[in-house]
N, C-alpha and C positions, 0 to 999 in steps of 0.2 A: 454247357460243358462242365456241369457240376461234378461229373464223374471223373475228372482229371485230378492228378495229385496237386496239392497246394503249391508245390514248388514249380509247377508248370507255368506260372505267370510271374515273372520276376519284376515286372513293372506294369503299371496300369495301362501304359501305351501299347504294350504288346498286343492287346486284343484288337487294336486298331490297324494292325499291319495288313497291307494289301497282300492278297494271295498271289502266288507265282502264276504267271501266264504260260509257263512251259507246258507243252503237250497239247495245246489247243483247247477248245471248249468241248468237253465230254459231258453230255447230260446225265450219264450214270457213272460218276467218278469212281465209285468203288468197283464197279464192273470193269472199268478201264484198267484199274490197278491189277485186278486179277488176271486180266488178259495179258498183261505185261510181265507176269511172274516168270522166272527162269526155270527151266528144267533143273531138277536136283543135280543131275550129273554135271551140268555146266556150272552150277553154283560151286560144286566141289572143286572144279578146275580153277575157278576164280580165287577161291580161298587158298588153294595150293600155290598158285602163281603169285599171289599178293604177299606171301610170307605169313599168312594168318593160320595156316593149317596146324602149326605147332601150338597156337594159342587157343584154339577152339576144340574142345572134345565133343564127341557125338552126344554125350549125355549132359552137356553143360547146361546150367540154368542161369538165366540172367539175374544179376543182383536185384533185390526186391524193389529198390527205388527206380530201377530202369525197366522193370517188367511192365508189360501192357496192363492197364486196369482191366478188371473182370468184364466191365461193360466197355468194349472197344468203341471209340468214336467212329462214326460212319465216314468221316473225311479226314485225311491226313494232309496238313499243309507242309509245303516245302519252301524254304527261303532261298531263292535263286540270286545270291548276292553278286554273281558275275553277269547276270542278265541286264541288258540296258533298261528294261522296264522296271527294275527293282527300285530305283530312285532312293528314297530314304527308308527303305524297308529294314535295313540293318539297324538304323537308329531306333526304329520302332520296336525291333525285337530285343534290343539291349536296353539302353536308357539314354537320356539326354546328356549324360556326363561321361560315359565310356569314351575313351579317347585313343589310347595306343592300340594299334593293330599290327600283328605280324601276319603277312599273307604268304603262306608257303605254297610254292608251285603256281602262283598266279602270275601270268605273263603279261597281262594288260591291266591298266588302271580302270576299274569299273566306277560308274557314278555313285554306287553305294558307299564308296570309301571317301567321298569328297570332304566330309566334315571331320575326318579322323586324322591322327598322326600315324602314318603307315610306313612300315619297312617291308619292302618286297624281298622275298627270300627264295631265290631260284637256283636250280641245279644246272641250268643250261646258260652258257655265257651270252648267247644271242639275246635271250629274254632279259637277262640282267642288264645288258648294255642298252637295249631299247628303252627300258624304264628309266635308267639313269639319265640318258640323253634327253628324255622328256621332262626332266626336272624332279624325278622321284628318288627317294632314298632306296637304294637297291643293292642287295648283297648277292654276290655270286659264290655259292657254297660248293667247294670242290669235293671230289670223291673221297679224299683222305679224311674228311670231317663228317662223312655221312652218318656216323654213329652217334652224333651229338648235335644239340642245338646250343648256341653260345649265349643263352639268356639266363638270367638269375631266376631262382625259385620265386613264384608268386609275384612276378613283375609285369605281366602283360594283361591288359584289359580284355582283349579279344584275339583269338588265334583262328585264322581261316585256313583250312587245308583243302587244296585241290588234289583229290586222289589221282587224277589223270597224270599228274606230274611224278607220281611215285612208281617204282618198279612193280610189275614188269612192263607197264605201259610206256615207260620212258627209261632214261639212263639215271634217274634219281634213286635215292635210297628206298628201301622197303618201308611200308607203313609201320610194320612191327618194330623197325629200328628207331623210329622217332616218336612213336606213340607216347611212351613213358615221359619223354622230354616235353612233349606238348602239354601233358597233364601236369607236369612239375612246374612249368613256367606260368601257368594260368593263375591269375590273381583271384583271390576270394571274391565272389560275385561276378567273376569274369565269364566269358562265353567262348565255347568251342563251336565253330561253325564249319560244317563240311560243305564245300562249294557244290551247288546243285547242278550236276552235270547230266545225270539221267537217273530216274527212279529205279533202274535195274540194279544199281550198286547199293541199294538200301541195305542189303544184308551185311555189307562191309562195315557200315556205320555201327551196327549192333554187335560186332565181334569184340565187344568189350567185356564179355562175361567172365573170361579167365584172367582178367587184369585187375588185381586187387585195388590198384590206385583209382580205378574207375568209380569207386565208391564216393569219390568227391563230386561226382556229377549228378545232376538231376535233370529230368526232362523239362522241356518247354512245350508250347503248343506246336512248335515246328519239329518235324521228324529229324531234321538234320542240324538242330541247334540244341546245345546242352549248356546248362548253367552250373558253374562251380559253386559249392556250398560256401557259406560265409566264414566258417572256421575249419575245424578238423573233423573228418568223418569218423564215426565210432567204429571200433574193431580193427583199426589200423594203427600200428606203432609210428612214432615220430622218427624221422631220419636224423642221424647224428650230425650230418653236415649238409651243406648245399650240394646240389646235384651237378654243379659245373664249376669250372675255373678256367683260367686262360690257357692251361696246358691241355685241356680236353682229354685228360687221362682217366677220368672217373667213369665208372659204369653205374647207371642209375639203378637203384635198388627198387624193384617192383613191389616189394612187400611193405614199404613204409611210405609215409606222406610227409611233405614239408611241414616243419614245425611252426605253429602259431600259438603264442601264449594265450591270446584272447581272440575271439571271432573278430574279423575285420568289420568296420562300418561299411555296409553294402553301398556300392556306387549307385544302385537303383533305389536307395532309400529316398523317399520324397523330401524329407527335411534336408538331407545332404545335398540333393540336387538343387534345392532352392538357394542354399548358401553358395554353391558353385556358380549358378547361373546369374547371380547378381552382378558379376563382373563383366567387363567389356568383351571378353572372349573366353571360350572354354579353356584354352591353355592357361590364361591368367587365373581363372577360377579354380582349376585343379591345383595350380601351384600355391594358391593362397589358402586352400583348405587341406593342406597336408596334415595327416594324423600321425603325430610323433610316435605313439605307442606301436604303430605298425612297423617301425624301423628298428626298434630296440628289442633285446632278448630274443633274437631270431634263431638261436640254437638251444636245444634242450640241455638239461643237467647243469645249468648255470654257466655254461661256456660263454665267453665273451667274443663277439665279432667286432669288426672295425668300428661300427657305429657306437657300440657300448663303450669302447675304449676312448674314442674321441670325445664323446659327450662328457665323460668323467674327467679327462685330462685337460681339455680346453673347451669348457661349456660355452663361453662367449663366441668362439670361432664356430662351434657346432651350430649355434643359434643363428648367427648372421649368414653363414654360408650354405647351410643345408636345410634348415626348416624356416628360414626367413620368408616373409611374404613378398619381399622385394630383394631377391638374391643378387649378389655382387661378385663379379670376377675381376679382382683388381689387376691381375696379370694381363688382361685383354687390353691392348692399346687402343686409344681413341682413334688413331689413324685408320685402323681397320674398319671401325664403325663408319668413318667418313667414306671409305671406299664402297661400303655397302649402300650408304645413302645415295651416293652418286651412281650406283648401278654398275660399278666397275668390278665388284666382287659379287658373284652369284652362287658359288659352290664352296662350302666350307666344311672341313673335316676337323673335329675336335679329337685329337689323338691322345687319349688319356683323360676322358671326360669326367670320370669319377661319379659324382652325384648329379651330373647334368646342370651344374650351376651356370655355366656359360649359356646354355640353351635357355635356362630360366631367365637370365638377365636380358638376353636378346628378345625373348618373348615379351617381357615386361616393357622393354623400350620400343617395341613395335617393329623391330628389324627382322625377326625370324621369318615373317611372311615374305620378305624380299629375297630370301635365299631359296634356291631350288637346285640341289638339295642342301640341307644341313644334316650332317651325319656325325655320330659319336661312338667311340668305343673306349674300353679300358677302365678298370677299377681294381682296387685291392682285393675285394671279396664280394660275395653276393649281397651282403648287407648294404654296401655302398650303392650297388645297382638298384636295390630296392627303393632308394631315395628317388631315382629316376622314375620307377614304376609309380610311386605315390604321386609324383608330379604329373603323371599322365604322359611321360616321355619315354624314350627308348634309348638304351645304351647296351652294348654287348661286349662280352669277353673276347679279347684277341691278343695274341702275343706278337708284338711288332717285330720280333726277330724273324718272323715268317712273312712271306708275301701277303699283302693285305687282301681281304676277301672282296675285291671289286673287279669288274671286268677290265681287260687290258686297256681299253680306250677310255675308261672312266677316270677323269682328271678333275682335281680340285684347284680353285684359284688360291685358296689359303689352306695350309695345314698348320694347325695351332697345337703346341704342346707346352704344358706348364707343369713344373714341379715333378717331372718324372724321369728326366734324362740321367740324373745322378744314380739311379738304380742300375743302369746298364754297366756291364763289365767291358773291358777293352776289346775282347774278341767280337763283341756285338755292335760296337759303335758304327762302323762303316755299313754293316748289314742293315741296321735300323734306318740310317739315313738313305741308303739305296732303296729300301722298301717304301719310305715316304716319297722319295723322288720319283719312283715309278708311277705314282698317282698325283704328281704335281704338274699343273699345266705350264706350258711355256710362258715366261714372264710372271709365273706365280710366285707366291711368297711362302716360305717355311719359317714360322715364328717359334723360336725355342727359348724358354726362360726357366730359370731355376735359381736356387740360392747360390751364393758364392761357393766354389768348390772347397770342400773340407779336406783335411789332411788324408783321411782314409779313402777319399774319392780320387786320389792321384794314383796312377799305376805306371809301372815300368813297361814301356812298349817300344817297338822298333820304329824309328822315324822312316817314313817313305822317301824322304828327301836325302838323308845322309846315311841311312842304314844302321845308325847307332841307336843304342837303347837310351831312351830319354823318359823323364817323368811327365806324364800328361794326365789331364782330366778330360771330360767329354767335350768341353769347350775348345780345347786344343785340337781334338779330333775333328770337330766341325770345321775349324779354320783350315786344317790340312785337307779334309775331304773336299771343301769348296774349291780350293786351288786346283785339285786334281780334275774337278768337273768344269772348271772355267766359269764358275758362278761368282756372285759377289756377296759378301757378308758385311753387315754393319752392326754395331753395338757390341757390348761386352757381356754385361749381366743379362741383357735381353738381346738375343742374336736373331737377326733377320736375314735369311738367305734368299736372295733374289735369283731365280732360275733363268738362265739365259740359254736359249736353244741355239744350235749351230745355224749359220746362215743357210737360207734355203729351206728352213723348216716351214711347217704349215702355218696358216694364219694364226696370229697370237691368240691363245686361249685364256690367258690369265687376266689379272686386274689392270694391266697396263695397256695403253694403246700400242698398235703394232710397231710404229717407228718412233715412239716418243714415250719417255718415262714421266713420272709424276712431276719432276721439277722442270719439265719443259725442254730439257736438253735432248739432243738426238741420241739414239742408241750407240752410234759410233763414238760420240763424245764420251759416253758412259764407259766404253771399253778402254778409251785412252786414259781416262782419269777416274778410275774406280773409287779413289778416296774422296772424290767430290760428289759423285752421283751414285746413289745406292738404292734406288727404288723408293717406294712410297713411305717406307719407315725410316729412311736415312735421317740421321741427326744433322740438321743444317749447320754448316761451319759457323763458328762464332765470329761475327764481324767485329773488327776493332773499333772501339768507341772513338769518335773524333776527338782529337786533342789528347788521346790516351798517352801519347809519348810525353806530354807535359804533366801527366797526372802526378799529384803529390799526396800520397796517402798520409793521413794525419798522424800515424804512429811515429813518423819521423819529423813532424812539425815542431815548431818552437814549444818547448815545455814538455812535449811527448805525452802519451796517454798516461793518465794517473798523476801527472805532476801539476796538480791544480795550483793556481797562483792565488795569493791573497789580495792581489791588486789587479783584478780583472776589469775594474771599472772603466777606465778610459782606454780607447784604442791606441795602439802603438803607432809607430810611423810606418808600419807595414802596408802592403797593398790593400785596396778595397775591392770586394767582389760584388759587382753590381748585377745581381741575378735578374733584376727586372729590365735591364737594358737589352735592346734587340741585338746589340753587338756582343752580348755575353756568350751566346751560342751554347757550347757544352762546358762552359767554365765551371758550373756547379758539379758536374760529373768529375771533372778533374780535381776539384777541391775536396770531394768526398771519396768515393771508390766505385768500382765497377759493380759492386754487389748491393749498394744502397738503393732502395726502391721506393718506399712509401714517403710521401711528402705532405705535410700539413702546412698550407699557406694561410696565415691568419690575416684577415682584413674584414671589415664590416661595412654594411649599408645594403639595402635591398636591391638597389639598382645594380650594384656590382654582382651580388649573388645571382640575380636573374640573368644578367648578361653572360656570366660564366656558365650557368646551367644550359642556356640556349645554345651556347657554343659547344655543347656536348661534354662538359666537364662536371665531375661530382662537385656539388656546391651546397653548402649549409648556410642558412641564415640564422645567426645566433642572436636571439632577442635579449633585450635589456634585463629581463627578469632572471636570466641565467649568466649574467656577466661574471659572477663570482666563481664560475667553474668551467672547466673544459671537459667534455663528455667522453674522454678517451682513457684507456687503462694505463696504469703505470708501465713504463718501459716498453711502450708498444709502437712508437713512431720513429722511423729512421731519421728523418730530417724535418725540422720546423723552420719555416721562413716567416719572419715578422717584420712589418714596416713601421718605424717609429712615427711616421706622419699619421698613421691610423690612430695611434694611442693618444695623440694630442688633439684629435678632432672633436672630442666631446661626444662622439657617436659610438665610442668603444669603452671597454672597461679600463681602469687605471693600470698602467704598466706594473706598478708595485703589487697589484692584486693578481695579475695574470702571470707574472714571471715564475712564481713558485709552481703554478700549474704546468707551465711549459717544461720546467726542469723535471717535474715528476713524470711526465709521459715520454720523455726522450729516452730512446733505447740506448743501452750501453754501446759505445762506439758510434752513436748517432751524432748529428751535427745540428747546432743552432746557428741560423744565418739571419743577420739583420739586413733587410733589403736596402739597397743604396739608391734612394731617389736623388735626382740631380740637385734638389734644393735643400738637402740636409747635409750639414757639415759634420766633420768627424767628431767634433766636440759634443754633438747632440745625441750620440749613441747612448742608450740607457745604461745607467751605472748598476753594478752588482753589489755595491757597498751595502752592508747590513743585511744581506740575504745569505744565511748559512748554506742553503742548498746549492749556491753557486760553487761550492767546493767540488762538485762533481764535474765541473767543466775544466778544460785545459785550452790553452791558446793554440792557434795554427799560424801559418804564414800570412793569413789574411786577417786584417784588423777587425773585421766584422763577422768572422766565422769562428765558432768555438766547438770543440769536440768533447763529447761526454766520455768519461773514463769507462773502462771495461767492467769494473766491479763497483764496490762501495768506497766512498771517501773515508779516510781514517778520521777518528775522533768525532764521529757523528752518528747518533743512534739510529737504528732502523725503525720505520713506522710499523705499528702493530696491525695495520689493515691497509687495504687499497685506498687510494685517495679520492675515489668517486664511486658512485653507483647510479642507478637510474632514478633515484629519488632526488639527487642533486642537493641533498641537505648537508652534505659534508663540506667542510672548509679545509683546504690543504694545510697541513701542519708544516710550516716552513722550517721547523727545528729538527726534523727527522728526514731520513731518505728512504726510498723504496728498498725493501729487503731483497738481497741477492745472496743465495747460499754459496754459489760458486761464480767467479767472474765469467761473463759471457764470452763466447767465441767472437772475436772481433770481426765485423763485416769487412774491414779494410785489411784483414790478414791476407797475405799473399796466397797462402795455402787454401784458405776458404774461398777466395775469389777464383782461383784456378778450378776448384770443384764446381762452383756455380757456373762458370763460363763454358764448361763441357756440355751443358744442356743447350737445347735449341734456342732458348731465350732466357732473359733474366728472371721472369716470373716462374717459369718451369724450374729453373735452377734453385731459386729460393724455396720453392715448394718441396723439392726433392731433398733438400739438405736442412730440414728442420732439426734443431738440436733439442732433443726431448727434455734434457735437464733444465733448460730455460723455462719450461712450462710447469714444473713440479716444485713443491715445497716453496711456494712464493710468499708465504707468511712465516714470521719467526715463531719461536716457542712451540713448534710442532703443530700449530693450527692447520687444519685441512681445508683447502678450497675445492671447488668443483672438479678441477683437473685431477687432484689427488684421489678424490672419492671415485671418480669414474674409472680411473686406471685400476684401482684396487677391486672394484665391483665387477666391471665388465672389461677386462684387459684386451680382449680381441676386438671389441667394439671401439675402444679407445685407439687401438692400433690402426684399424681399417678406416675409421672415419676422420681421425684428427692428426695422425702423424704418418699416414700412408703417402707414398710417392705418387699414387694414382687415386686421389680422393673421389668418392662417389656420393651423390645426393639422390637416393632412390626415390624420394618424393617428387622430384622435378620431372614433369611430363616431357616425353620426347617431342611432343608437338611443339613446345616452346622453342626447343633447340632448332627445329626445322624452320620455325618462323624467323628466328634470328638469322639462320643461314640464308633465307630468301630476302632478308631486309624488311620484313613486315613488322618486326619488333626491334626498336632501337634503344629504348630506355627501360631499365628494369630496376625495381627496388626489392631487395630481400629484407622483409620486415620480420626480424627474428633470426638473424644470420648466424648467431653463435660463434663457431670457430671458423667462419668463412669457407665452409666446405663447398657450398654451391659455386662461389666465385672461383675457387681452386679447380673444381671440376670443369667449369666453362673455360678456364684458362688452359687446362690440359687438353681439352677438346678443340681449342682454337676458336671458340665462339666469343670469348671475352673481348677480343680486339674489335669485334663488330658492334659492340654496345657503346653508346655515348649519351648518357653515362650508365654505368652500373654502380649502384650504391647499396649500402648494407648498414643495418643497425640492429641492436638487441643481443643480449647475452645474460646468463645467470649471474656471473660475477667477473671480476677482472682477469682471473686465470683463463677464462674462456676467450676473452678478447686478446690475451697474449698469444693464443694460437694464430690469430690473424696477423699479429705483429711479426711472429716468426716466419710466416709465409710471405711477408713483405706486402700485405694488404691492410686495409683500414676498415674497421668496424667501430661504431660508437654506441654508447649507452643512450637509450631513450625510452620513455614511458608512453606507449601508444594511446593512453587515455588522454593525453594532451595533444594539441595540434602539432603536426610534424614540423621539424625545423627546416622547411624549405620555403622559397619565395612563393607568393600566391599563384604565379603563372607557371610554376615548375610542376610538370605533369609527367607521369610514367605510363608506358604502354602496358606493363605487367607489374602488379604488386603481388609478391609471392610470400606466403606465410605457411610454415610447416611446424607442427607439433607444439604450438604455443597457445592456441585459442582456448584450450581446456583450462588454462590458468585463470581466465577471466570469470568474474561473477556476473549475475544477471543484470545488475544496474550499470555494468560497463559495456555491454555488448554493442548497443547502438552507437555509443560514443566512439568506440574503437572503429567501427565500420565507417562512421562519418568522417573520422580523421583520415582513414585510408582513401575514402572517396574524394576528399578535397584535393588529393594529388594524383588521381587516376584520370587519364586522358579519356576523351569521348571515344567510345568503341574499344576502350581498354579492357583488360581482364584482371580481375582480382581472384587469385587462386588460393584457397584455404583448405588445408588438410591436417588431420589429427587422427588419433586412435578413436575407436568407437566410444561414444559417451558412456561413462560409468555412472553408477547410481549417485555417487557423491557430487557429480558434475551437473546434475539437474537441480534447478532452483525455482522457487515460487516467484513468478513474475506476473504482471498484469497484461493480459492479452489486449493488444491495441484495437482489435476488431470488436470483441465482445465486452471488454472491460472487466472480465473475470480473472481471478488469480488462478494460474495453471502452472504445472511443472514443465519446464523447458530446459533444454541444453543449448549450447551456443549454435548448433546447427539449425534448430528451430528458429532461433533469433535471426539467423542469416536469411532464411526463407521469408520471414515476416518483414524484415527490413527491405529486402529486394523487392517484395511486392509493393511496399509503400513507395519505393523509388521508381517503380516501373522498369526495373532491370530484369535480366534473364538469368536464371540459375540452372545449371546442369550438374548432375552427379550428386551422390549422397555422402560417401566417405571422402571423396575428393570433390570439393565444391568449387565450381567455376562460376563467377559472377561476371557477366558482361554488361558494361555500362552503356546505356542508351541515352544520349543527350537529346533534349527537346529542341525542336527547330526554333 
């Protein structure tokens, strides 16, 4: 086939495609084709009835790149993508990485589409319904929209057109009405495929001669398959704007082409395909190989689209949400993920999907394949939809003020909408909700979240209840609409509407069981007490803490906060709080507050450390060489409990050495409690005399309980640096106090406690009410720590990862969460935890409570550990080049390390891995992930096998070490080491 144009083979695999079997086996194929040619009169009739008569002139000449070569091949191949025998023929004709397909007029799901992300686009409701109920993404496109396709320019990898579904053969639009839109939406290096119905319609495929935009197409070896060029076709001007928007008011300009500043990287480029195919799935690979330049400067003449503006205004947000290799949708609640895991949610609609970030996150987490279907619509402009196209995903324009483009029986279990409701005006509020409701299954959930209503988002509207004009924002309208419908709503900022169908309705179609909701109460109970039962996303009512009636917050205790006494040495005649006694119960909670969470209980000996760990509790064995220091950050622990008997045993550091460390790490409004063993008298409590740092303490009603003041003690200089780091070479300066720019918000403040207790549990409440000011400017004299630098350099990353109410750890594999859920993993160590984001995510998802224990160490500096303290969690400094501070028998099922291994040098690698291995259980997993090794991260080391000096990075060392140990390694960028113990 050397006489075919060069553009005819867009990938090496095209030449391997199987030929269509349609038409039987004819020994003289060319003769058969001639015998099937139509009379010219009938061809004219076809052209007239198909709407092409006005497009084709009798003297028209095909564009040069579409003309038959002078030496016409003797055989023409056709790609019958709808035929059962086609198999992977479409994949062979396109490339291994083409993914998104819009199938126009295709009423059944053929095998050829199995490996693609397909949206079926039909004009008959019956066909659209059959596909939807079979689990496919299916759009029913009604007659009023026949003039347009709702997709962005250059956004689709493959478009398949079934001509039989177009007029006059059916009630669909004419081919001429949508041809320009098909060409407009096709991605550079994408393919246009005409479904192979019969070779008699071949002339219709070639009626492209009078369409200037057809210059963007080139032939392939298949008569019905055309490939779009990689850039812009010569001789055609650039369009001034995108060819579609959500109002469908634009007419496509047939004399211009979508603008691309530079040719796209072809999907069928072998080098690009190799990069994509190294990942676990095609969806993951396309998402990780997004080309940013394809998304910017999408309009000519220097005009700026949404993507250009967002990258300039919030570059960090642009990076993490839209071009990140591991996209995150913080508005998506973990509860919905659980419902997907359990199989209770199967059909999800992302109403207002934007750049397809939710789909990207679900793809990365492995949940997308559990949904049938997942569909998405809505964006600000074409440039936003192009992000979806780059990710190999599909999103379409639609105005939710109109009935959604789905069949009437097509219902979703969850309809999710984030950050879009504030755009609506009052006259549209109920219409939008009704349009969502029309496609929400019985017992389904409508999840609506947005920022707090601003002044300009309130409007004067007439109340349906009173008839009076009142000020409302969209949230008020949702509450009103829900009452009219008899549904239930929970949440304020994040509103979850639970659809309840009338008695006698069909079998429940939503994520709930027919007669039982998530909390286990009957549906009758739910209707009687809606404030208690509100579907799967309802916030659990806060249970009253036992003994809370007797709780005595320390702000009103003797001395009060900030009134440090000069004579704290001996206990007064007040009560003793025996926190170690079985009879104490919840006395510690009563003595502190409902919001205090993290406790450090100090005591030493390996037997004790081992017993506590085996009982499922986080336990550290602190060895003698480190007695001079505590490995925690300044102001990071809510409560410290210490027993005097321990410090007189000779197995522990001296009390005088340890006390300044304890006072350094105690959080403002935190508590220091001396345990009350039965054999220790009041007079034996350690004295504070001669310790200036004790000025930060104040007395409480209990003789052995002291509260730290909310700010800094007067007359006492601030320390110039944090009191510890992972070198443990510092000795706490007892003559200064940790620096606090502003007094901390007191944990025992009534207002703060009320905010905390609105959440479903204490951990969630502390995580959602981080006070950012506590984490910044932690050093005096304007010195900057890690938190200050990160906020200044990547503010959106700082916000989404460290102060977000819904933290996400994208490096954490979803497989581990599934193992935790099934009980296969009980003990997890986060080696390099930083700001405790992993623990916070597991807490938010409900997995942390299933671990016993979860432990974490490692951070760049104290400011990073302070994030953990603000979240009410504990992280400590440790250098993993040294044996880890756990008992010898303390083993973890999973040791997780992310983004830290590249800091190690060649002579440290095996030592670090051995230290991890010492505390990894048999058949446990060590998970190591980091960026791709850079040139500076390669080091000359001696190869253990050959003895020669070679250049290696840490990943090579892991492979070498695992081979020596006889362990199994999988993955390259994400390395999983499974420990095999010898019998």
